[in-house]
N, C-alpha and C positions, 0 to 999 in steps of 0.2 A: 173507579166508582163502583160501589156495592149497593145492592138493593135488599130491603127487608120487607116483609109483609106482617102487618099486625094481625095476629090470629086469635087473640083474646084480650079483653079488657076487664080487669078486676073491678068489682062494684065499688071499691074505695080507691081506685087508682088515680082518679082525677078529682082534685080538690082546688077549686078556683081561687081559694084564699092562699094557697101555697104555690110558688113558682117552680115546682119540682115534679118530674115524671120519672118513675122507676121502670126501666125496661129490662126484661129477662128473656132468656131462651125458654124452650119448652121444658127444660129440666128444673124449673123453679120449684122451690119447696112449697108444700101445701100451705104452710103458715104465711107465706108471702104472696100467694096467688091473688088474694082479694085486693092487694095494694099495687099489683104489678100490671104492666102492659106487656103481653107476651108477643115477642117478635120471632120471626124465622128469617135469618140472614142467608142469602144465597150461598156465600162462601165466607164464613166468619173469619177464617185464617187470613184473608186478604184485607180485612178492615184495618185501616190505620188513619186515625183522625189527628190533624195538627191544627194549630191556631191559624186562622185565615181560611180554613175549609168552609164549605156550606153543607148544611143538612136540610133536606126538604121533607116536610111532613105533608104528603100529598102535594098540593101546589104552593104551600106556605114555605118560604125559604128563610132559613136562619143562618147567622154567621157565628162561627166558633171563635170565642174569645179566650178560652182557657181549656186545657185538657189535663186532667189529673194524672198523676204518675201511674195509676193502676187502670185507667180507663180503657186503653187499647188492649191490654192483656185480658181484662175481663170481657170485653166485646169478643175477642178472638176465641176465648176458652168457654165462656158460659153465656155469651150474647147479652151480658149485663152492662148497663150504664145508667147513671143517674143524670138526666138532663135537667139543668138548672137554667131557667129562663129569667136571667137577671144580669146586671152588670157584674163583672168579676170583682169580688171583694179583695181587699189588700191582705187580709189574713182570714184564717178559718175555712179555707177552701177544702172541699171534699176530694180525697184522692181518687175516688172512683167516678168522679163527675166530669161532665163536659158543660161548660157555661156557654149559653147562646143568647144572641140578641136578634130581634127585638125582645124586650122583657115582657112577653105575654105568652100564655099557653096557646099552642096550636089546637085546632080542632082535630081530635083523634077519633077514628072509627075503625071498626073491625073490617079487615080486608084491604085497608089503605096501604100505600107504599111509602116506605121511608127510604130516602136516597142519601147515602153517604158520599158526598162529592169532594174531590180534591180541588 
């Protein structure tokens, strides 16, 4: 289990019409900051998410239904992942994404804990 803390939320990071949240580490580029949720993972090298895991956004628990081929590497190297809150599509999946259910955005706030649970 690894924990992360939300340290910043870009002013365009949460769009309730899109089931997508972009998480980055503190090294996010200036151009992406307004669209990103900045997280600080305790030990990013130890993060490994697989289908069947749970991810908790504060007290809200989500189930991992798909892990893109680049998702774990991006989490470990730059603390980046695209969380998609939708059923896993049959095609057109994002390689840097993790699909989660239920298909609704969690409440995100600065200082909250994200828990990556096996």
